[in-house]
C-alpha positions in Angstrom: -2.9 17.5 -12.3 0.5 17.9 -13.9 2.0 15.1 -16.1 4.0 13.6 -13.3 1.2 13.7 -10.7 -0.8 10.4 -10.3 -2.8 11.0 -7.1 -4.4 14.0 -5.5 -6.4 13.8 -2.3 -8.4 16.8 -1.0 -10.3 17.4 2.2 -10.7 13.7 3.1 -12.9 12.7 6.0 -14.0 9.3 7.1 -16.1 8.2 10.0 -17.3 4.9 11.2 -20.8 4.4 12.6 -20.9 2.9 16.1 -23.8 1.8 18.2 -26.5 4.1 19.5 -26.1 6.5 16.5 -22.6 7.4 17.6 -19.7 8.0 15.2 -16.0 7.7 15.3 -14.1 10.3 13.2 -11.0 8.4 11.9 -9.8 10.8 9.2 -10.0 14.6 9.4 -9.4 16.9 6.5 -6.5 15.0 5.0 -5.0 16.4 1.8 -2.0 15.0 -0.1 -0.6 14.3 -3.5 1.7 11.8 -5.0 3.8 11.7 -8.2 5.1 9.0 -10.6 8.5 7.8 -9.5 7.8 8.7 -5.8 8.0 6.4 -2.8 5.9 7.7 0.1 5.7 6.2 3.6 2.8 6.7 6.0 3.5 6.3 9.7 1.8 7.0 13.0 1.0 5.3 16.3 -1.7 2.6 16.5 -5.1 4.1 15.9 -3.9 7.2 14.0 -5.8 6.3 10.8 -3.0 4.9 8.6 -4.8 1.8 7.2 -8.1 3.7 6.8 -6.3 6.4 4.9 -4.7 3.8 2.6 -8.0 2.1 1.9 -9.7 5.5 1.1 -7.1 6.7 -1.3 -6.7 3.3 -3.0 -10.5 3.0 -3.9 -11.2 0.3 -1.3 -13.2 2.4 1.1 -15.4 5.3 0.2 -14.7 8.3 2.4 -17.4 10.2 4.2 -16.4 13.3 2.2 -13.5 14.6 0.1 -12.0 13.9 -3.2 -9.6 11.2 -4.4 -8.4 11.8 -7.9 -6.3 9.1 -9.6 -4.9 9.8 -13.0 -7.3 12.6 -13.4 -10.4 10.6 -12.4 -12.4 11.2 -9.2 -12.7 7.6 -7.8 -15.9 8.2 -5.9 -17.8 10.0 -8.7 -17.7 7.2 -11.2 -19.7 4.0 -11.7 -18.8 0.7 -10.0 -18.0 -0.8 -13.4 -15.4 2.0 -14.1 -14.0 1.7 -10.6 -13.6 -2.0 -11.0 -11.7 -1.4 -14.2 -9.3 1.0 -12.5 -8.7 -1.5 -9.7 -7.8 -4.2 -12.3 -5.7 -2.1 -14.6 -4.1 0.9 -12.8 -3.6 0.0 -9.1 -2.1 -2.9 -7.1 -2.6 -3.7 -3.4 -0.3 -5.4 -0.9 -2.7 -6.2 2.0 -1.5 -6.6 5.6 -3.8 -9.7 5.8 -2.4 -10.9 2.4 -5.9 -11.5 0.9 -4.8 -14.7 -0.9 -6.9 -17.7 -1.8 -5.6 -20.6 0.4 -7.1 -23.3 -1.7 -5.3 -22.2 -4.8 -1.6 -22.7 -5.6 1.0 -20.0 -5.5 1.0 -19.4 -9.3 -2.7 -19.0 -9.5 -2.8 -16.4 -6.7 0.0 -14.4 -8.4 -1.7 -14.7 -11.8 -5.2 -13.7 -10.7 -4.9 -9.9 -11.3 -3.3 -10.6 -14.8 -6.2 -12.9 -15.7 -8.8 -10.4 -14.5 -7.2 -7.6 -16.6 -6.5 -10.0 -19.5 -2.8 -9.5 -19.5 -0.3 -12.2 -20.4 1.4 -14.2 -17.7 5.0 -15.2 -18.3 6.0 -18.1 -15.9 9.7 -17.3 -16.3 9.1 -13.7 -15.0 7.2 -15.1 -12.0 10.0 -17.6 -11.3 12.7 -14.9 -11.5 10.8 -12.6 -9.3 10.2 -15.2 -6.6 13.8 -16.3 -6.8 14.9 -12.8 -6.2 12.5 -12.5 -3.2 14.1 -15.7 -1.7 10.8 -17.5 -1.9 11.3 -21.1 -0.6 8.2 -22.8 -1.8 7.1 -24.1 -5.2 4.7 -22.5 -7.7 2.2 -25.3 -7.3 2.2 -25.4 -3.5 -1.1 -24.4 -2.1 -1.0 -21.0 -0.4 -2.7 -22.3 2.7 0.3 -24.6 3.5 2.8 -21.7 3.5 4.2 -19.7 6.5 3.1 -16.1 7.0 6.3 -14.8 5.6 6.0 -16.9 2.4 2.4 -15.9 2.0 3.5 -12.2 2.3 6.0 -12.8 -0.5 3.2 -14.2 -2.7 1.0 -11.2 -2.0 3.9 -8.9 -2.9 4.7 -10.8 -6.1 1.0 -10.6 -7.1 1.2 -6.8 -6.8 4.5 -6.5 -8.6 3.7 -8.8 -11.5 0.5 -6.8 -12.3 2.7 -3.9 -13.5 0.3 -1.2 -12.3 1.1 2.5 -12.2 0.7 2.8 -8.4 1.1 0.2 -5.6 -0.6 0.7 -2.2 1.1 -1.4 0.5 -0.1 -1.9 4.0 2.8 -3.1 6.2 4.4 -5.1 3.3 7.4 -6.3 5.3 5.6 -7.0 8.6 6.0 -10.8 8.5 9.4 -10.9 6.9 12.9 -11.5 8.4 15.5 -8.7 8.1 17.1 -10.1 4.9 13.8 -10.6 3.1 12.7 -7.2 4.3 15.7 -5.5 2.6 15.2 -7.5 -0.6 11.5 -6.5 -0.8 12.3 -2.8 -0.1 14.9 -2.7 -2.8 12.5 -4.3 -5.2 9.9 -1.6 -4.5 12.6 1.1 -4.8 13.5 -0.2 -8.3 9.8 0.0 -9.3 9.8 3.6 -8.2 12.9 4.2 -10.2 11.1 2.9 -13.2 8.3 5.4 -12.8 5.9 3.6 -10.5 4.4 5.2 -7.4 4.5 3.3 -4.1 2.6 4.4 -1.1 3.4 2.3 2.0 2.0 2.2 5.5 4.7 1.0 7.8 5.9 0.9 11.4 9.4 0.3 10.2 11.3 3.5 10.8 14.5 2.2 9.1 12.6 1.5 5.9 10.6 4.7 6.1 13.8 6.7 6.4 14.8 5.4 2.9 11.6 6.7 1.2 11.3 10.0 -0.6 8.6 11.4 1.7 7.1 10.5 5.0 3.6 11.4 6.1 3.1 11.1 9.9 -0.5 10.8 11.0 -1.8 11.9 14.4 -5.5 11.7 15.4 -6.6 11.3 11.8 -4.6 14.2 10.4 -1.3 14.7 8.7 0.8 15.9 11.6 4.1 16.2 9.8 5.4 15.8 6.3 9.1 15.1 5.9 11.0 15.1 2.6 14.0 12.7 2.6 13.2 11.8 6.2 16.0 10.7 8.5 15.5 7.8 11.0 16.4 10.3 13.8 13.6 12.7 12.8 11.0 9.9 12.6 12.0 8.4 15.9 11.7 11.7 17.7 8.3 12.5 16.2 6.8 9.1 16.9 8.4 8.9 20.4 6.8 12.2 21.3 3.4 11.0 20.0 3.7 7.7 22.0 4.6 9.7 25.1 1.8 12.1 24.6 -0.8 9.4 24.0 0.5 7.4 26.9 
């Protein structure tokens, strides 16, 4: 891997076991790479394998076969202890389902990754970040009392404040209004400008058209790869997929 490369994926396959010894092949020979200071979007119609791909390349789901190399380390050839350390210190996740702890307040949910990696938490930094994100609740409000949109902002803040090299985001703006969506995207774009890598699964063609590279999945494979994609290009490709599938 060159000095700017952070992720290399080679020959990735993943299948799920179904009943009666049947299998469902979700990913088929996927290869990709990502660099520091790069914003990549992953698109495709429902069932194309987007979320499964994100989980496999981010260390959350072991592929059936293939290699995932992050910062020169093959994620699925190391001990669970080492893998846990990488998750705590080198990667951040923005989950579609938020993965927050409802019974804890906002500040504790945001601080959790920092506490696990023994990094210092600065309350002022958290307050400034949430203010910028137009967060309308308080730091001590319990997450379980928040709306879906506010919970999503907490999940995003948790990933941002961890200051990891690479952020994996699964539909990070799905529950947000249009104003908040733009604010969050600009925040992620700034992180990329500072040398972070962001890999984002999204159905939002407008946002995807503002990323550096778009990977379009179809039937578990990378069907198209577009550099500096335009909204028109993405609409055409995804419209053809939807029509074909329909």
